[in-house]
C-alpha positions, -999 to +999 in steps of 0.1 A: +000+000+000+013+034-009+013+064+014-014+081-007-036+050-004-032+048+033-040+085+037-071+081+014-083+051+035-078+070+067-097+099+053-125+077+041-127+060+075-129+094+092-156+105+068-176+073+074-172+076+111-186+112+110-215+100+088-223+072+112-222+096+142-245+121+123-269+092+115-270+082+151-279+118+161-306+119+134-321+086+147-322+100+182-339+131+169-365+111+149-371+088+179-379+118+201-403+132+175-420+098+172-425+098+210-440+133+208-464+121+180-475+092+201-482+115+231-501+139+209-522+111+194-531+099+229-541+135+239-561+139+207-580+106+213-588+118+249-600+152+236-621+135+209-638+113+235-645+143+257-660+162+227-683+132+219-694+131+256-701+168+256-720+167+223-741+138+237-748+158+270-758+188+249-782+167+228-797+153+260-800+188+275-819+200+245-846+174+248-879+182+264-879+175+301-898+142+300-876+128+272-845+140+290-856+122+322-862+090+301-828+092+286-811+098+319-829+068+334-819+046+305-782+057+309-783+052+347-798+017+341-770+008+317-744+021+342-757+001+371 
């Protein structure tokens, strides 16, 4: 092996090492983003459920009193 070849190989190894290090940092960054996405999806699912519950409560509240009482009794019966 010539001196030039050895220097070229050393340079290539250094470059590849830097690339591997950079890829590792990128993987860590993407992993953190993926974790944030999972947390946001869970929060969104919770918010969606709460909205559905509030929409249902509003629909019940708009019913005439007799119908509202019937719905409440049905719901309480299912919960028991």
